[in-house]
N, C-alpha and C positions, 0 to 999 in steps of 0.2 A: 512491360516489367518494371515493378517497383524495387528499387534496391535499398536495402536496410541494414543499418552498421547497428550490432548490440556490442556497446561497451561493457565489459564484463562478461563477454558472452560464454566463457566456459566457469562461470561461478555459480553459486547455488540457485539464483534465478535465470541466470543466462543459459543454462544446458536445455533445461525444460523448455526456454522461450525458443531456442533454436530449433528446437524439434516440433515446437507448435507452427512456426513461421515455414520449416521445409514441408508442412501439408500443404500451403496455398500454393497452387501453381503460378499465379501472378506476382509472387514474392520472391526475393533471391534476399537472401540473408547471409551475413557476414560477422563472425565473432571479432571483436577486437580487444587488445589486451598487451600486456608486456612479455609474455611467453610465447616466443617462436614457435614451439612444438606445439602448442593448443591454439593459438589465434591465427586467423584467417588474415587478419589486418594487424600487424604487429605497432602499437603505438603506448608511449609513457604520457598518460594524461597531465602527469605533472612537470611534463617537459614543455617548456614557453614555445608554441609555433608547432608541435609534433601533430596535435589534433587537427589544426589548419590546413595541415598539407594532405590528410586523408579524407576529411568530411565533405571536400568539395564535390566528390562523385557519389555522393548519396541521396537520396530522396527523404529518407526519414533515419533519424538517429534515436536510438530506445538507451536511456542509461540506467543499465543494471548493475552498475560497477560500484555503488555507495560512495563514488568519489563527488563530493557536492561542490560545485564552482560553478557560479552561474554564467561563466565567461564560456563554458561549453555550448549552453544555449545561446549565449550571444553569435557565437563563431557559426553554429550550424543554420542558424536563420539567416545569418547574413552571406552565408553560401548557398542561400536556397533550398535548405532542409527543414523539414518539421522535427521538433525535439520532444521526447516523450520521456517522462522521468517518473520512477516508481517511489521514489522517496517519502517519507512520511515524516520529514523534519519542517517544523512550522516556519523557522526563519528562513530557510533555504525555498520553502514554497511561496514567501512573500517575495524574494527577488526575483523568483522565475514569473512571477505575476507582473513584474515591472519590465519585461523583455518585449521588445517591438518587434512581433513576427508570432509564428504559429507554433505554440508550446502548449503540448497537452500534459496537465498536473494531476497529480492522484488517482494513479493508475497502479492498481495492485489488489490485494486481499485488504489492507486496510493502510491507508486509504484508497478507495477505489470501489471495491464491492460494496464495502460497508456504506460509503457516500450513495451509490445507486438505491440500496436497501433503505436508508435513511429518507432520501428525497419520495419514494413509494409510501414509505410509512406515513410521511408529511400529508400525501394526496389522499391518504384513507382515513387520518384520524386530525385531532385538533392538538394544539399546544405544544409544548416542548419535545423534543425526539431524545429519546435515550440509546446511543450505540452500545454494544456490547460486543468486542473481539474475544474469542477464547483461541489461544495457541497454546499447542501440545508440546509440554516441557521435555519430552521424549525426542523431540526433532533436533537434530544437530544444524540448527541455523548457521546462515553464512554469517562472516565477519562483520560486516555491515549491519544486519539485523541484531547481532549480538552486542554490537558497540553502541547501537541507538537504544537498546533497551536499558543497559546497564549507564548507558550516559545521562539518562534521565533521573538517575537517583539523586535526590537531595536538590533537583531544581524545582523553578515554579513556572508557571504559566497564566494568563490573565483569563477567567472563564469568561462567558457570555454575558454575566452581569457585573463586570469588572471587577470581581474577588480574584486576589491571588491563592491559586491552588497548588499545592506540593503534589508534585507526580507520587503516585502511588499510594496517595490518602484517599478519604473521601468514601470510605469501603460502602458498599451498598450490595443487598442481596437480590439476585436477579432469579426468578422461577425460569428455568431453561425450557426448551420444548421437550417433549415426553421421549422423542426418538432422535433427539439431537446426539448420538452414538458416541459415548465417551465423557458426556459431560452432563453433571448432577445439577440440581439447583445449588448455588453456592455463592460465595462473596466475589466481588470485583472491584477494582481500585480506579480511579482516575487517571488518566494518560493522555498526554498532549499528542494525539494524533492531529494532522495537520487540517483534516477535513472538518473536523467541528467549527473553525473559524468560518472558513469558506461558507458551510452549511448554514451556521448562524447567521449570516450576511444574505446569502442568496434565497433561503426558506422565509426568511422573518421572523423566526422563532428561536429560541435558545435550543442548540443542540450541545449533547455532553458525550464524550467518550471515554467509555470504561474499559480496562483490560483485565482478564482473568486466564490464569493458566489451568491445566485439565485437572489439576488436583487443588484442593484448598490449601492444602499444606504450602505448595507452591506460591501460590498468590499470597498468601500470608508473608511467605518468605521475601517477597518483594515489599511489602508494605513496612517490614523490620528493616531492610535495607535502606530504603529510603532516608531511615533517622541515622543511619550508620552505613554510607556509602562504603568505607573502606572493606566492609565484609564481600563486596563483590570479588575481591582478589581470593578467595577461597571457595566461589562457588564456581563450580565446572560448567561449560558452554552447555552441555548435554545434562539436562535434570531428569529426575524420573517422572515417567508419564509416557503418553504416547505421542505420535505425529499427527492426531486428529486436531482439526480447528472446526470452530463454529463464528458466524457471523449473524448478529442478531440487531435489527433497529424496531422501536415501538413509540407511540405514544401513549399517554394515559388512558385515553379511550378508543383507541384502535387496534386492529389487529395487530400482533407481531409479525414481522415478516424475517425468517431466517434461512440461512444456508449452513450446510455443513460439508467437511470433505476431510482428506488427508493430504498432508504437506502442503503447508501455507506458500512454502517456495514455488511449486506446480502452481498452485491457485493464483498465486501473484505473474506468474508466466502465463496463464491461460488468459488473463483479463489484459496485460500486456499486448498479447498477440491480437485481441480483438481489438484494442486501441490503434494497433497498425492498420488493419482492414478498415477501421472507421476514417483514419486518415487517408487511405487510399480511395477511398470511396467518395469522400465529400471534402471540401476546403476548410480548414482552418486557419482563420487569419490574424489571431490574436490568442494570448494566454488564456486557455479555458480548462475548466475543472472537467472531471471524468463524467460527473454526473449531468453534467449540463449536456453532454451528447450521448447519453447512452439511458436506457431504462431497464428496471428489472427484468421486464418480459424479454425484450430483445436479446438481453444478454445472456438470459437462459435457453433460448432458441439455439443463439449462436456458439455457445460454450457450454454443451451438456454434459461434458466429459466427468470433470472433477469436482463438480458439485450440483446440489439440485437445489430448488428454490420452493419454499413452503410457507403458507400463513397460518398462524395459529391466534388464539385468544391471547388478549395483553396479561 
């Protein structure tokens, strides 16, 4: 039996992740958090030594809490556990890559599913890879996802060619698959999802990530707010739109690979649950990105429920 500790196990991602893991007979999952009513394991991650006292009893730790401290990963591997994180934060991923032990990074919808699609698109085509992730403005996202989205307003990142890019600028129109329900062809803006940097390095070609919401108006709102970040104070956590999402990767001369579904939190949980099974079935001895241990075909076969994989013309 593989014992799994889910940090944030009663949050937006944690709840569907616990449900997914409960379906696997060989896995015993426990939710962790500060609330003694909702948590199987009560722990305050901000309290020094609290995590160390509980982690030694587990084989895998999944961080779905949104609390980003590399010391959690260091303590987990020191105790003999593998560490999985669903973060999309580039700077935090760089810290996780430096941990000496079994750490799996880029596990979720984006990065994660998007990374696997990008690697597959690269195998089928040539040249740079564009990743487009569309999120439903009508979904009530968890506090960590909301803080990440708004936290990038006005900030910059280094592109594959060394240029400094301001988040939510560089608008580009992408033709969406005809049956990507809820998403019409429309604008997307650059966003610093962490996998673009790892993929650029691993695939040897420039990889660029773009973000859009399921309405053009909401996407344009992000583009405006990046120049006036103070506007975030008057924007509700739940915008107009649906809970539908789409992820697409393409090169200029190869087929586009895309997946769509409902609830990005549930999709992230499904990918994270698959990651736990991969760790259970094989040995991961060093920091590894999800796209290096998973393929689009095996992911589709393993997690058929919340999404489906299709190929289309570029």
